[in-house]
N, CA, C and O atoms as a Maestro MAE file, in Angstrom:
{
 s_m_m2io_version
 :::
 2.0.0
}

f_m_ct {
 s_m_title
 :::
 protein
 m_atom[308] {
  # First column is atom index #
  i_m_mmod_type
  r_m_x_coord
  r_m_y_coord
  r_m_z_coord
  i_m_residue_number
  s_m_chain_name
  s_m_pdb_residue_name
  s_m_pdb_atom_name
  i_m_atomic_number
  :::
  1 25 23.231 43.357 15.642 1 A "MET " " N  " 7
  2 3 21.853 43.487 14.556 1 A "MET " " CA " 6
  3 2 22.590 44.338 13.485 1 A "MET " " C  " 6
  4 15 22.646 43.802 12.378 1 A "MET " " O  " 8
  5 25 23.166 45.563 13.605 2 A "LEU " " N  " 7
  6 3 23.856 46.123 12.424 2 A "LEU " " CA " 6
  7 2 24.606 45.258 11.383 2 A "LEU " " C  " 6
  8 15 24.527 45.304 10.155 2 A "LEU " " O  " 8
  9 25 25.326 44.488 12.148 3 A "ARG " " N  " 7
  10 3 26.338 43.595 11.215 3 A "ARG " " CA " 6
  11 2 25.410 42.473 10.422 3 A "ARG " " C  " 6
  12 15 25.727 42.022 9.321 3 A "ARG " " O  " 8
  13 25 24.357 42.138 11.062 4 A "ASP " " N  " 7
  14 3 23.327 40.999 10.385 4 A "ASP " " CA " 6
  15 2 22.890 41.646 9.432 4 A "ASP " " C  " 6
  16 15 23.052 41.087 8.347 4 A "ASP " " O  " 8
  17 25 22.229 42.936 9.403 5 A "PHE " " N  " 7
  18 3 21.683 43.795 8.589 5 A "PHE " " CA " 6
  19 2 22.770 43.853 7.333 5 A "PHE " " C  " 6
  20 15 22.499 43.462 6.197 5 A "PHE " " O  " 8
  21 25 23.754 44.283 7.646 6 A "ARG " " N  " 7
  22 3 24.503 44.697 6.577 6 A "ARG " " CA " 6
  23 2 25.006 43.472 5.803 6 A "ARG " " C  " 6
  24 15 25.176 43.692 4.603 6 A "ARG " " O  " 8
  25 25 25.259 42.333 6.190 7 A "GLY " " N  " 7
  26 3 25.592 41.083 5.866 7 A "GLY " " CA " 6
  27 2 24.207 40.699 4.706 7 A "GLY " " C  " 6
  28 15 24.409 40.370 3.537 7 A "GLY " " O  " 8
  29 25 22.783 40.832 5.349 8 A "ALA " " N  " 7
  30 3 21.683 40.512 4.598 8 A "ALA " " CA " 6
  31 2 21.641 41.559 3.377 8 A "ALA " " C  " 6
  32 15 20.801 41.305 2.514 8 A "ALA " " O  " 8
  33 25 22.158 42.300 3.257 9 A "MET " " N  " 7
  34 3 22.183 43.395 2.224 9 A "MET " " CA " 6
  35 2 23.283 43.225 1.323 9 A "MET " " C  " 6
  36 15 23.270 43.801 0.235 9 A "MET " " O  " 8
  37 25 24.178 42.531 1.652 10 A "GLN " " N  " 7
  38 3 25.349 42.539 0.744 10 A "GLN " " CA " 6
  39 2 25.057 41.735 -0.621 10 A "GLN " " C  " 6
  40 15 24.651 40.579 -0.734 10 A "GLN " " O  " 8
  41 25 25.403 42.742 -1.704 11 A "GLY " " N  " 7
  42 3 25.227 42.592 -3.214 11 A "GLY " " CA " 6
  43 2 23.754 43.175 -3.493 11 A "GLY " " C  " 6
  44 15 23.323 43.154 -4.646 11 A "GLY " " O  " 8
  45 25 23.136 43.592 -2.651 12 A "ARG " " N  " 7
  46 3 21.844 44.236 -2.966 12 A "ARG " " CA " 6
  47 2 21.489 45.604 -3.033 12 A "ARG " " C  " 6
  48 15 20.420 46.014 -3.484 12 A "ARG " " O  " 8
  49 25 22.548 46.415 -2.505 13 A "GLY " " N  " 7
  50 3 22.225 48.024 -2.460 13 A "GLY " " CA " 6
  51 2 23.543 48.548 -2.160 13 A "GLY " " C  " 6
  52 15 24.452 47.779 -1.845 13 A "GLY " " O  " 8
  53 25 23.701 49.711 -2.229 14 A "GLU " " N  " 7
  54 3 24.916 50.428 -1.980 14 A "GLU " " CA " 6
  55 2 24.980 51.289 -0.729 14 A "GLU " " C  " 6
  56 15 25.949 52.001 -0.466 14 A "GLU " " O  " 8
  57 25 23.701 51.165 0.159 15 A "LYS " " N  " 7
  58 3 23.641 51.951 1.271 15 A "LYS " " CA " 6
  59 2 22.466 51.174 1.903 15 A "LYS " " C  " 6
  60 15 21.682 50.577 1.165 15 A "LYS " " O  " 8
  61 25 22.320 51.161 3.228 16 A "GLY " " N  " 7
  62 3 21.283 50.954 4.134 16 A "GLY " " CA " 6
  63 2 20.577 51.981 4.959 16 A "GLY " " C  " 6
  64 15 21.027 53.073 5.303 16 A "GLY " " O  " 8
  65 25 19.534 51.527 5.196 17 A "LEU " " N  " 7
  66 3 18.670 52.530 6.302 17 A "LEU " " CA " 6
  67 2 18.024 51.411 7.449 17 A "LEU " " C  " 6
  68 15 17.359 50.388 7.284 17 A "LEU " " O  " 8
  69 25 18.555 52.115 8.725 18 A "LEU " " N  " 7
  70 3 17.684 51.432 9.796 18 A "LEU " " CA " 6
  71 2 17.059 52.391 10.725 18 A "LEU " " C  " 6
  72 15 17.636 53.314 11.300 18 A "LEU " " O  " 8
  73 25 15.747 52.049 10.812 19 A "ILE " " N  " 7
  74 3 14.952 53.235 11.337 19 A "ILE " " CA " 6
  75 2 14.481 52.558 12.778 19 A "ILE " " C  " 6
  76 15 14.084 51.396 12.699 19 A "ILE " " O  " 8
  77 25 14.492 53.191 14.103 20 A "ALA " " N  " 7
  78 3 14.204 52.927 15.231 20 A "ALA " " CA " 6
  79 2 13.369 53.912 15.913 20 A "ALA " " C  " 6
  80 15 13.271 55.084 15.550 20 A "ALA " " O  " 8
  81 25 12.722 53.351 17.000 21 A "THR " " N  " 7
  82 3 11.836 54.448 17.586 21 A "THR " " CA " 6
  83 2 12.546 55.043 18.981 21 A "THR " " C  " 6
  84 15 12.201 56.032 19.628 21 A "THR " " O  " 8
  85 25 13.704 54.072 19.243 22 A "GLY " " N  " 7
  86 3 14.421 54.514 20.375 22 A "GLY " " CA " 6
  87 2 15.490 55.416 19.850 22 A "GLY " " C  " 6
  88 15 15.420 56.290 18.987 22 A "GLY " " O  " 8
  89 25 16.855 54.850 20.830 23 A "SER " " N  " 7
  90 3 18.039 55.554 20.094 23 A "SER " " CA " 6
  91 2 19.007 54.558 19.849 23 A "SER " " C  " 6
  92 15 18.692 53.374 19.963 23 A "SER " " O  " 8
  93 25 20.471 54.993 19.434 24 A "PHE " " N  " 7
  94 3 21.446 53.898 18.910 24 A "PHE " " CA " 6
  95 2 22.401 54.137 19.555 24 A "PHE " " C  " 6
  96 15 22.689 55.325 19.698 24 A "PHE " " O  " 8
  97 25 23.299 53.040 20.223 25 A "THR " " N  " 7
  98 3 24.306 53.041 21.111 25 A "THR " " CA " 6
  99 2 25.407 53.920 20.185 25 A "THR " " C  " 6
  100 15 25.287 54.174 18.986 25 A "THR " " O  " 8
  101 25 26.315 54.243 20.916 26 A "SER " " N  " 7
  102 3 27.857 54.701 20.308 26 A "SER " " CA " 6
  103 2 28.516 53.856 19.549 26 A "SER " " C  " 6
  104 15 29.309 54.239 18.689 26 A "SER " " O  " 8
  105 25 28.186 52.293 19.850 27 A "GLY " " N  " 7
  106 3 28.799 51.058 19.240 27 A "GLY " " CA " 6
  107 2 28.023 51.098 17.756 27 A "GLY " " C  " 6
  108 15 28.533 51.131 16.636 27 A "GLY " " O  " 8
  109 25 26.834 51.087 18.081 28 A "ALA " " N  " 7
  110 3 25.967 51.100 16.658 28 A "ALA " " CA " 6
  111 2 26.264 52.186 15.835 28 A "ALA " " C  " 6
  112 15 26.682 51.946 14.702 28 A "ALA " " O  " 8
  113 25 26.133 53.232 16.171 29 A "LYS " " N  " 7
  114 3 26.730 54.640 15.342 29 A "LYS " " CA " 6
  115 2 28.041 54.194 14.493 29 A "LYS " " C  " 6
  116 15 28.133 54.161 13.266 29 A "LYS " " O  " 8
  117 25 29.156 53.815 15.575 30 A "ALA " " N  " 7
  118 3 30.258 53.600 14.841 30 A "ALA " " CA " 6
  119 2 30.454 52.660 13.938 30 A "ALA " " C  " 6
  120 15 31.323 52.815 13.080 30 A "ALA " " O  " 8
  121 25 29.623 51.458 13.987 31 A "GLU " " N  " 7
  122 3 29.507 50.491 13.269 31 A "GLU " " CA " 6
  123 2 28.857 50.472 12.203 31 A "GLU " " C  " 6
  124 15 28.981 49.625 11.319 31 A "GLU " " O  " 8
  125 25 27.770 51.832 12.199 32 A "ALA " " N  " 7
  126 3 26.926 52.012 10.585 32 A "ALA " " CA " 6
  127 2 28.075 52.736 9.704 32 A "ALA " " C  " 6
  128 15 28.134 52.435 8.512 32 A "ALA " " O  " 8
  129 25 28.982 53.668 10.227 33 A "SER " " N  " 7
  130 3 29.659 54.461 9.691 33 A "SER " " CA " 6
  131 2 31.358 53.809 9.437 33 A "SER " " C  " 6
  132 15 32.308 54.514 9.097 33 A "SER " " O  " 8
  133 25 31.415 52.432 9.679 34 A "ARG " " N  " 7
  134 3 32.658 52.080 9.733 34 A "ARG " " CA " 6
  135 2 33.281 51.818 8.243 34 A "ARG " " C  " 6
  136 15 32.782 51.180 7.316 34 A "ARG " " O  " 8
  137 25 34.546 52.522 8.309 35 A "ASP " " N  " 7
  138 3 35.520 52.437 6.857 35 A "ASP " " CA " 6
  139 2 35.299 51.085 6.222 35 A "ASP " " C  " 6
  140 15 35.192 50.008 6.810 35 A "ASP " " O  " 8
  141 25 35.247 51.330 4.869 36 A "GLY " " N  " 7
  142 3 35.439 49.867 4.257 36 A "GLY " " CA " 6
  143 2 34.118 49.040 4.160 36 A "GLY " " C  " 6
  144 15 34.144 48.067 3.407 36 A "GLY " " O  " 8
  145 25 32.951 49.321 4.846 37 A "ALA " " N  " 7
  146 3 31.817 48.502 4.813 37 A "ALA " " CA " 6
  147 2 30.579 49.292 4.144 37 A "ALA " " C  " 6
  148 15 30.573 50.512 3.979 37 A "ALA " " O  " 8
  149 25 29.792 48.636 3.873 38 A "THR " " N  " 7
  150 3 28.676 49.343 3.443 38 A "THR " " CA " 6
  151 2 27.847 50.404 4.280 38 A "THR " " C  " 6
  152 15 27.366 49.995 5.337 38 A "THR " " O  " 8
  153 25 27.649 51.609 3.951 39 A "PRO " " N  " 7
  154 3 27.317 52.342 4.975 39 A "PRO " " CA " 6
  155 2 25.892 52.109 5.307 39 A "PRO " " C  " 6
  156 15 25.184 51.551 4.469 39 A "PRO " " O  " 8
  157 25 25.365 52.505 6.527 40 A "ILE " " N  " 7
  158 3 23.971 52.410 6.882 40 A "ILE " " CA " 6
  159 2 23.565 53.786 7.629 40 A "ILE " " C  " 6
  160 15 24.138 54.065 8.683 40 A "ILE " " O  " 8
  161 25 22.775 54.477 7.198 41 A "ASP " " N  " 7
  162 3 22.069 55.438 7.798 41 A "ASP " " CA " 6
  163 2 21.157 55.108 8.968 41 A "ASP " " C  " 6
  164 15 20.304 54.240 8.779 41 A "ASP " " O  " 8
  165 25 21.232 55.668 10.096 42 A "LEU " " N  " 7
  166 3 20.645 55.642 11.198 42 A "LEU " " CA " 6
  167 2 19.542 56.582 11.483 42 A "LEU " " C  " 6
  168 15 19.865 57.769 11.512 42 A "LEU " " O  " 8
  169 25 18.291 56.284 11.701 43 A "VAL " " N  " 7
  170 3 17.246 57.232 12.195 43 A "VAL " " CA " 6
  171 2 16.541 56.860 13.435 43 A "VAL " " C  " 6
  172 15 15.825 55.872 13.599 43 A "VAL " " O  " 8
  173 25 16.829 57.760 14.267 44 A "ASP " " N  " 7
  174 3 16.364 57.301 15.810 44 A "ASP " " CA " 6
  175 2 15.270 57.835 15.976 44 A "ASP " " C  " 6
  176 15 14.897 58.619 15.104 44 A "ASP " " O  " 8
  177 25 14.471 57.601 17.058 45 A "GLY " " N  " 7
  178 3 13.096 57.952 17.069 45 A "GLY " " CA " 6
  179 2 12.753 59.618 17.294 45 A "GLY " " C  " 6
  180 15 11.671 60.140 17.027 45 A "GLY " " O  " 8
  181 25 13.850 60.255 17.804 46 A "ASP " " N  " 7
  182 3 13.622 61.874 17.822 46 A "ASP " " CA " 6
  183 2 14.062 62.202 16.222 46 A "ASP " " C  " 6
  184 15 13.327 63.122 15.860 46 A "ASP " " O  " 8
  185 25 14.662 61.946 15.495 47 A "ARG " " N  " 7
  186 3 14.525 62.171 14.137 47 A "ARG " " CA " 6
  187 2 13.590 61.811 12.960 47 A "ARG " " C  " 6
  188 15 13.357 62.470 11.947 47 A "ARG " " O  " 8
  189 25 13.088 60.551 13.357 48 A "LEU " " N  " 7
  190 3 11.921 59.897 13.098 48 A "LEU " " CA " 6
  191 2 10.714 61.040 13.228 48 A "LEU " " C  " 6
  192 15 10.087 61.413 12.236 48 A "LEU " " O  " 8
  193 25 10.500 61.476 14.373 49 A "CYS " " N  " 7
  194 3 9.432 62.282 14.790 49 A "CYS " " CA " 6
  195 2 9.615 63.682 14.107 49 A "CYS " " C  " 6
  196 15 8.600 64.288 13.764 49 A "CYS " " O  " 8
  197 25 10.784 64.197 13.902 50 A "ASP " " N  " 7
  198 3 11.103 65.276 13.326 50 A "ASP " " CA " 6
  199 2 11.066 65.309 11.725 50 A "ASP " " C  " 6
  200 15 11.100 66.329 11.037 50 A "ASP " " O  " 8
  201 25 11.003 64.243 11.360 51 A "LEU " " N  " 7
  202 3 10.768 64.117 9.623 51 A "LEU " " CA " 6
  203 2 9.375 63.819 9.522 51 A "LEU " " C  " 6
  204 15 8.837 64.365 8.559 51 A "LEU " " O  " 8
  205 25 8.540 63.021 10.326 52 A "LEU " " N  " 7
  206 3 7.215 62.767 10.188 52 A "LEU " " CA " 6
  207 2 6.372 64.236 10.212 52 A "LEU " " C  " 6
  208 15 5.393 64.543 9.532 52 A "LEU " " O  " 8
  209 25 7.069 65.013 11.201 53 A "LYS " " N  " 7
  210 3 6.409 66.427 11.420 53 A "LYS " " CA " 6
  211 2 6.676 67.214 10.185 53 A "LYS " " C  " 6
  212 15 5.774 67.839 9.627 53 A "LYS " " O  " 8
  213 25 7.937 67.194 9.735 54 A "LEU " " N  " 7
  214 3 8.445 68.053 8.552 54 A "LEU " " CA " 6
  215 2 7.372 67.855 7.313 54 A "LEU " " C  " 6
  216 15 6.696 68.734 6.779 54 A "LEU " " O  " 8
  217 25 7.407 66.641 7.052 55 A "HIS " " N  " 7
  218 3 6.482 65.872 5.953 55 A "HIS " " CA " 6
  219 2 5.168 66.022 5.989 55 A "HIS " " C  " 6
  220 15 4.464 65.973 4.980 55 A "HIS " " O  " 8
  221 25 4.682 66.243 7.318 56 A "GLY " " N  " 7
  222 3 3.168 66.100 7.490 56 A "GLY " " CA " 6
  223 2 2.340 64.779 7.469 56 A "GLY " " C  " 6
  224 15 1.119 64.652 7.380 56 A "GLY " " O  " 8
  225 25 3.417 63.725 7.585 57 A "PHE " " N  " 7
  226 3 2.997 62.384 7.705 57 A "PHE " " CA " 6
  227 2 2.204 61.945 8.800 57 A "PHE " " C  " 6
  228 15 2.911 61.450 9.678 57 A "PHE " " O  " 8
  229 25 1.009 61.946 9.062 58 A "GLY " " N  " 7
  230 3 0.397 61.411 10.116 58 A "GLY " " CA " 6
  231 2 0.465 61.965 11.305 58 A "GLY " " C  " 6
  232 15 -0.099 61.424 12.256 58 A "GLY " " O  " 8
  233 25 1.176 63.154 11.452 59 A "VAL " " N  " 7
  234 3 1.364 63.817 12.682 59 A "VAL " " CA " 6
  235 2 0.737 65.227 12.630 59 A "VAL " " C  " 6
  236 15 0.231 65.511 11.544 59 A "VAL " " O  " 8
  237 25 0.670 66.239 13.677 60 A "GLU " " N  " 7
  238 3 0.296 67.471 13.447 60 A "GLU " " CA " 6
  239 2 1.094 68.172 14.793 60 A "GLU " " C  " 6
  240 15 1.252 67.525 15.828 60 A "GLU " " O  " 8
  241 25 1.468 69.272 14.673 61 A "SER " " N  " 7
  242 3 2.166 70.036 15.721 61 A "SER " " CA " 6
  243 2 1.067 70.984 16.312 61 A "SER " " C  " 6
  244 15 0.172 71.489 15.635 61 A "SER " " O  " 8
  245 25 1.250 71.169 17.714 62 A "ARG " " N  " 7
  246 3 0.421 71.858 18.421 62 A "ARG " " CA " 6
  247 2 1.305 72.948 19.389 62 A "ARG " " C  " 6
  248 15 2.280 72.507 19.998 62 A "ARG " " O  " 8
  249 25 0.960 74.287 19.502 63 A "GLN " " N  " 7
  250 3 1.661 74.878 20.648 63 A "GLN " " CA " 6
  251 2 0.859 74.955 21.689 63 A "GLN " " C  " 6
  252 15 -0.351 75.174 21.632 63 A "GLN " " O  " 8
  253 25 1.732 74.716 23.009 64 A "VAL " " N  " 7
  254 3 0.977 74.398 24.395 64 A "VAL " " CA " 6
  255 2 1.437 75.556 25.084 64 A "VAL " " C  " 6
  256 15 2.649 75.766 25.048 64 A "VAL " " O  " 8
  257 25 0.627 76.432 25.772 65 A "GLU " " N  " 7
  258 3 0.785 77.132 26.605 65 A "GLU " " CA " 6
  259 2 1.331 76.726 28.087 65 A "GLU " " C  " 6
  260 15 0.653 75.937 28.746 65 A "GLU " " O  " 8
  261 25 2.713 77.325 28.701 66 A "GLN " " N  " 7
  262 3 2.819 76.842 29.842 66 A "GLN " " CA " 6
  263 2 2.584 77.816 30.936 66 A "GLN " " C  " 6
  264 15 2.872 79.008 30.830 66 A "GLN " " O  " 8
  265 25 2.163 77.390 31.773 67 A "VAL " " N  " 7
  266 3 1.724 78.423 33.131 67 A "VAL " " CA " 6
  267 2 2.673 78.141 34.270 67 A "VAL " " C  " 6
  268 15 2.799 76.995 34.701 67 A "VAL " " O  " 8
  269 25 3.213 78.968 34.670 68 A "LEU " " N  " 7
  270 3 4.212 78.955 35.826 68 A "LEU " " CA " 6
  271 2 3.383 79.630 37.258 68 A "LEU " " C  " 6
  272 15 2.985 80.795 37.288 68 A "LEU " " O  " 8
  273 25 3.256 78.856 38.160 69 A "VAL " " N  " 7
  274 3 2.981 79.482 39.579 69 A "VAL " " CA " 6
  275 2 3.871 80.197 40.170 69 A "VAL " " C  " 6
  276 15 4.883 79.562 40.466 69 A "VAL " " O  " 8
  277 25 3.866 81.486 40.501 70 A "LYS " " N  " 7
  278 3 4.905 82.116 41.254 70 A "LYS " " CA " 6
  279 2 4.386 82.008 42.721 70 A "LYS " " C  " 6
  280 15 3.562 82.824 43.132 70 A "LYS " " O  " 8
  281 25 4.830 81.076 43.457 71 A "THR " " N  " 7
  282 3 4.560 80.826 44.825 71 A "THR " " CA " 6
  283 2 4.714 81.920 45.661 71 A "THR " " C  " 6
  284 15 3.866 82.202 46.508 71 A "THR " " O  " 8
  285 25 5.867 82.646 45.467 72 A "GLU " " N  " 7
  286 3 6.074 84.035 46.484 72 A "GLU " " CA " 6
  287 2 4.886 85.033 46.330 72 A "GLU " " C  " 6
  288 15 4.781 85.838 47.255 72 A "GLU " " O  " 8
  289 25 4.165 85.103 45.532 73 A "PHE " " N  " 7
  290 3 3.170 85.851 45.315 73 A "PHE " " CA " 6
  291 2 1.977 85.307 46.412 73 A "PHE " " C  " 6
  292 15 1.469 86.105 47.199 73 A "PHE " " O  " 8
  293 25 1.685 84.250 46.391 74 A "PHE " " N  " 7
  294 3 0.809 83.874 47.428 74 A "PHE " " CA " 6
  295 2 1.203 83.563 48.815 74 A "PHE " " C  " 6
  296 15 0.408 83.230 49.694 74 A "PHE " " O  " 8
  297 25 2.357 83.681 48.944 75 A "VAL " " N  " 7
  298 3 2.896 83.666 50.518 75 A "VAL " " CA " 6
  299 2 2.934 84.979 51.174 75 A "VAL " " C  " 6
  300 15 3.152 85.071 52.382 75 A "VAL " " O  " 8
  301 25 2.708 86.101 50.346 76 A "GLU " " N  " 7
  302 3 2.598 87.508 50.860 76 A "GLU " " CA " 6
  303 2 1.170 87.744 51.317 76 A "GLU " " C  " 6
  304 15 0.903 88.722 52.015 76 A "GLU " " O  " 8
  305 25 0.166 86.790 50.906 77 A "ILE " " N  " 7
  306 3 -1.561 86.961 50.689 77 A "ILE " " CA " 6
  307 2 -1.688 86.557 52.268 77 A "ILE " " C  " 6
  308 15 -2.796 86.491 52.801 77 A "ILE " " O  " 8
  :::
 }
 m_bond[307] {
  # First column is bond index #
  i_m_from
  i_m_to
  i_m_order
  :::
  1 1 2 1
  2 2 3 1
  3 3 4 2
  4 3 5 1
  5 5 6 1
  6 6 7 1
  7 7 8 2
  8 7 9 1
  9 9 10 1
  10 10 11 1
  11 11 12 2
  12 11 13 1
  13 13 14 1
  14 14 15 1
  15 15 16 2
  16 15 17 1
  17 17 18 1
  18 18 19 1
  19 19 20 2
  20 19 21 1
  21 21 22 1
  22 22 23 1
  23 23 24 2
  24 23 25 1
  25 25 26 1
  26 26 27 1
  27 27 28 2
  28 27 29 1
  29 29 30 1
  30 30 31 1
  31 31 32 2
  32 31 33 1
  33 33 34 1
  34 34 35 1
  35 35 36 2
  36 35 37 1
  37 37 38 1
  38 38 39 1
  39 39 40 2
  40 39 41 1
  41 41 42 1
  42 42 43 1
  43 43 44 2
  44 43 45 1
  45 45 46 1
  46 46 47 1
  47 47 48 2
  48 47 49 1
  49 49 50 1
  50 50 51 1
  51 51 52 2
  52 51 53 1
  53 53 54 1
  54 54 55 1
  55 55 56 2
  56 55 57 1
  57 57 58 1
  58 58 59 1
  59 59 60 2
  60 59 61 1
  61 61 62 1
  62 62 63 1
  63 63 64 2
  64 63 65 1
  65 65 66 1
  66 66 67 1
  67 67 68 2
  68 67 69 1
  69 69 70 1
  70 70 71 1
  71 71 72 2
  72 71 73 1
  73 73 74 1
  74 74 75 1
  75 75 76 2
  76 75 77 1
  77 77 78 1
  78 78 79 1
  79 79 80 2
  80 79 81 1
  81 81 82 1
  82 82 83 1
  83 83 84 2
  84 83 85 1
  85 85 86 1
  86 86 87 1
  87 87 88 2
  88 87 89 1
  89 89 90 1
  90 90 91 1
  91 91 92 2
  92 91 93 1
  93 93 94 1
  94 94 95 1
  95 95 96 2
  96 95 97 1
  97 97 98 1
  98 98 99 1
  99 99 100 2
  100 99 101 1
  101 101 102 1
  102 102 103 1
  103 103 104 2
  104 103 105 1
  105 105 106 1
  106 106 107 1
  107 107 108 2
  108 107 109 1
  109 109 110 1
  110 110 111 1
  111 111 112 2
  112 111 113 1
  113 113 114 1
  114 114 115 1
  115 115 116 2
  116 115 117 1
  117 117 118 1
  118 118 119 1
  119 119 120 2
  120 119 121 1
  121 121 122 1
  122 122 123 1
  123 123 124 2
  124 123 125 1
  125 125 126 1
  126 126 127 1
  127 127 128 2
  128 127 129 1
  129 129 130 1
  130 130 131 1
  131 131 132 2
  132 131 133 1
  133 133 134 1
  134 134 135 1
  135 135 136 2
  136 135 137 1
  137 137 138 1
  138 138 139 1
  139 139 140 2
  140 139 141 1
  141 141 142 1
  142 142 143 1
  143 143 144 2
  144 143 145 1
  145 145 146 1
  146 146 147 1
  147 147 148 2
  148 147 149 1
  149 149 150 1
  150 150 151 1
  151 151 152 2
  152 151 153 1
  153 153 154 1
  154 154 155 1
  155 155 156 2
  156 155 157 1
  157 157 158 1
  158 158 159 1
  159 159 160 2
  160 159 161 1
  161 161 162 1
  162 162 163 1
  163 163 164 2
  164 163 165 1
  165 165 166 1
  166 166 167 1
  167 167 168 2
  168 167 169 1
  169 169 170 1
  170 170 171 1
  171 171 172 2
  172 171 173 1
  173 173 174 1
  174 174 175 1
  175 175 176 2
  176 175 177 1
  177 177 178 1
  178 178 179 1
  179 179 180 2
  180 179 181 1
  181 181 182 1
  182 182 183 1
  183 183 184 2
  184 183 185 1
  185 185 186 1
  186 186 187 1
  187 187 188 2
  188 187 189 1
  189 189 190 1
  190 190 191 1
  191 191 192 2
  192 191 193 1
  193 193 194 1
  194 194 195 1
  195 195 196 2
  196 195 197 1
  197 197 198 1
  198 198 199 1
  199 199 200 2
  200 199 201 1
  201 201 202 1
  202 202 203 1
  203 203 204 2
  204 203 205 1
  205 205 206 1
  206 206 207 1
  207 207 208 2
  208 207 209 1
  209 209 210 1
  210 210 211 1
  211 211 212 2
  212 211 213 1
  213 213 214 1
  214 214 215 1
  215 215 216 2
  216 215 217 1
  217 217 218 1
  218 218 219 1
  219 219 220 2
  220 219 221 1
  221 221 222 1
  222 222 223 1
  223 223 224 2
  224 223 225 1
  225 225 226 1
  226 226 227 1
  227 227 228 2
  228 227 229 1
  229 229 230 1
  230 230 231 1
  231 231 232 2
  232 231 233 1
  233 233 234 1
  234 234 235 1
  235 235 236 2
  236 235 237 1
  237 237 238 1
  238 238 239 1
  239 239 240 2
  240 239 241 1
  241 241 242 1
  242 242 243 1
  243 243 244 2
  244 243 245 1
  245 245 246 1
  246 246 247 1
  247 247 248 2
  248 247 249 1
  249 249 250 1
  250 250 251 1
  251 251 252 2
  252 251 253 1
  253 253 254 1
  254 254 255 1
  255 255 256 2
  256 255 257 1
  257 257 258 1
  258 258 259 1
  259 259 260 2
  260 259 261 1
  261 261 262 1
  262 262 263 1
  263 263 264 2
  264 263 265 1
  265 265 266 1
  266 266 267 1
  267 267 268 2
  268 267 269 1
  269 269 270 1
  270 270 271 1
  271 271 272 2
  272 271 273 1
  273 273 274 1
  274 274 275 1
  275 275 276 2
  276 275 277 1
  277 277 278 1
  278 278 279 1
  279 279 280 2
  280 279 281 1
  281 281 282 1
  282 282 283 1
  283 283 284 2
  284 283 285 1
  285 285 286 1
  286 286 287 1
  287 287 288 2
  288 287 289 1
  289 289 290 1
  290 290 291 1
  291 291 292 2
  292 291 293 1
  293 293 294 1
  294 294 295 1
  295 295 296 2
  296 295 297 1
  297 297 298 1
  298 298 299 1
  299 299 300 2
  300 299 301 1
  301 301 302 1
  302 302 303 1
  303 303 304 2
  304 303 305 1
  305 305 306 1
  306 306 307 1
  307 307 308 2
  :::
 }
}
């Protein structure tokens, strides 16, 4: 897929950007930064969420309280 993308952008730009909601394989990461080829920046799902949150694009962040039950307390009752 990355090679097809790189081929499609030949002569049209100096750098590419590929965004996915999942993650990229190590092979895809290596291909994206291969020496002598047009570089392609990869943004995976985690980074995409971070960027959306950072810039406030359609998301909001909330703090959630975590409650842990101490079962040993109830055993003694």
